N, C-alpha and C positions, 0 to 999 in steps of 0.2 A: 312291731306292735301296731295294731290298728287303734286309732284314738277316736273318741267321740267329739273331738274338737278342742279348741283352746280359746280362752279369753285373753286377749292381748295385753290388757292392762287392768290390774286390780289394786286398790288401796285398802281393801278390807280383808281379803282372804288370808294374807300373811301379815300378822300383827306387826306394825311398825315398819313394813318394807314396801317398796314399790316392786310389784311382781306381776307375773303372768300365771294363769291357772290352766292346767292341762287336765283333761278328763279322760279316764280310761273307760272302756266298755265292759259291762258285765259286773254282777254283784252276787254275793253269797247270801244276801237277805232279800226279803220281799216286803219291806216295810210299807204298809198301805198308804202312809202319809208322805212317801218319798216324792220330792218335787222335781226329780230328774228321771222320770219313768223311761225315757228313751235310752238312758244309760244302763238301766237295770234289765229291761225286757228287750233283748236284741232284735226282736221282731219289729220294734218301734224305732230302731236306730236309723238315723239319717245324718247327712252331712259329715260322713266319716272323713277323717284326715289322716294322712300317713305320718309315720315317724320322721320321714325325710323332710316333709313340709314343715313340721314343728321345729326341727333342728336348724333348718334354713332360716326360719324366723328368729330363733334364739341367737344365731350367729350375727344377725343384724342388730340385735339389742344388747350385745356385750358392752358394758360400760354405761348403759342407760337404765337397765333393770337390775334390781338387787337380788331378786329371788324367784323361784318357781314353786308354785303350790301344786303338788301332784295329788289329784283327787279322783273321784269316780261317780258312780260305780264303786268298786272296791279294788284299789290298785294292787294289793298284795296277792290277789288270785292270778295275776298275770305272770306267765312263766318266765318272762324276761324283764321283770320289773327292776331287779337289781342292776342289770346291765344298763337299763334305761336311765336310772338315777345316776349311775357312775358317769355316763356321758354328760349329763347336766352338770355334775360337780366338776368335771374336768374343764368345763368352759368357764368356771369361776363363779357360778351362781350358788347362792344359798338355796337349800331345799326344805320345804315344809311338806310333810306327808300327812294326808288324811286317811284314817283307817277305821274299820269297824271292829278290829281286834280278832277276827276269826282265824288269822294265820300267824300265831305267835312264833312259829318256826321261821317264817320269812322276816318278821319284825326283828327277831334276834340277830339274823345275819346283817340286816340293815343297820341295826344299832352297833353291833360289834365292829362293823367295817367303817363306822363313823360317816355314814352316807347322808344323814339328815341333820338339820340344824334346829328343827322344830317338829313336834309330833302332836297331832290333834286326833283324839279318839272319841268316837260317838259312844256314849253310854245310853243304850236304847231304853232301858227301864231298870227297875229292880230285878235282880236275878230271877226271882220268883215269877215275874211276868215277862221275861225276855221273849219266849216263844210267841206269846200273844202279840207283842209289840212289833216283832220282826216278821211275822207271817211265815216263820221258818222253825224247823227243829234245830235248836242251838246246842252246840257242845259248850256248856257253861264253864267247864274247866279251861278251855282255850281262852275264853273271854277273861276269866280271872288271871290267867297267866300273862296275857297281854297287858292288863292293867298293872300288875305287879312289876312287870318288866319296864314299862314306861315310867312308872313312878320312881324306880331305882336307877334309871338310865343316866341321870345327870344331864339329860338333854332337855332344854326348855319345852314344856308341854302343856296341853290343856285337855280337859274332858268337857263334853257338852251333851246336852239332852234337848231334843225338840219335844216340847211339852204339848201333848195332844189331849184336849178335854174328851173324856169318854174312854180313852185308852190308859191315861195316867190318873193316879189319885195322889193326894198329899202324902199318903203313907209310902208310896213308891220312893219319894224323895227323902224321907226319913231313912229308908233302907239304903238308898244310894249313898247318902252322906256317911253312914256307918261303914259302908263297903270301901269307899275311896277316901276315907278320912285322911287328911294331911296332904291331899293333892295340891299341886302348885296353883292351878287355875281350874275353875269349874263355871260353866256358863249354861244358863237356861235360854233356849231359843224358842221364840213364839211361833206356834203353828198358825199359818195363814190359810184359812179355808178357801180363799179366792184363787190360790195358786193351783196349777195343774198338779195332780197327784197320781200315784200308781193305781190306787183302787178307789174309784168314785163312790163305791158303796160306803166308804168311811164317812162321807158327809151325812149319812143318815144317823150315825152315832154321835158326831160332833155338833150337829145342828142345835143351836140354842144352849149349848153347854159352855161353861167358862171354868177356868182354873186360875187362881190368884197367884201370879208369879212373884209379886212383891212379898206376899205372905210367906211363900216357900223360901225365898231368899233370906228373909229376916230370921226364919227359924233355923236354917242350916248353915248360914255363911261362916259361922265360927269354925267349921270343919276344914276350911280351905284357906290357902294363902290369899287368894283373890277370888271373888265370885261376882258375876254380873248377869245382866239380862240383855239379850240381843233381840231386837224387834225387826 
């Protein structure tokens, strides 16, 4: 597997754990607000690192790090993602998987084989507005299946949405709350216009617009075990 790099230490990406984050290359979506464009558009890729380099690093961190966050891009589109996670688990690390839910078939294998200890899935928008938000034609049945699978997996999990003024409305979050009602954790993530993004034209839409995250949280938090805002 060719990797887009790894962050040697993170205290944020894996809740409650001292971890490293490894980035896979390639994604099934083209979300205009994506802040890792070099992982999505392979023409922008740079600083690629090999699987061998990553596992050499992990071997030196056994007993010092608790977990590995596998993110992207979209990890589940990688043909050898299951074998990759198996190697990490055999070294004794906990594994958190970040996914957009487009490959429920792969998620099922990962869950059935008990390969992950935490799952985070991005909910890009209400199902009605998924295509607009992802810049892609989305198979919504796959997204629904992934959500249901994660919610019934008995694996600690979270759903999260990056809230983009101009792309999202308050109604989207009413719809999301009904859709994933009862989820263990749901987080709103603040969109930061100053960050690099995949589609610079989005700034024409977001400029001067705001959306009240606290208002949304107050309105829908009753649907979830825990809800928060990440800035």
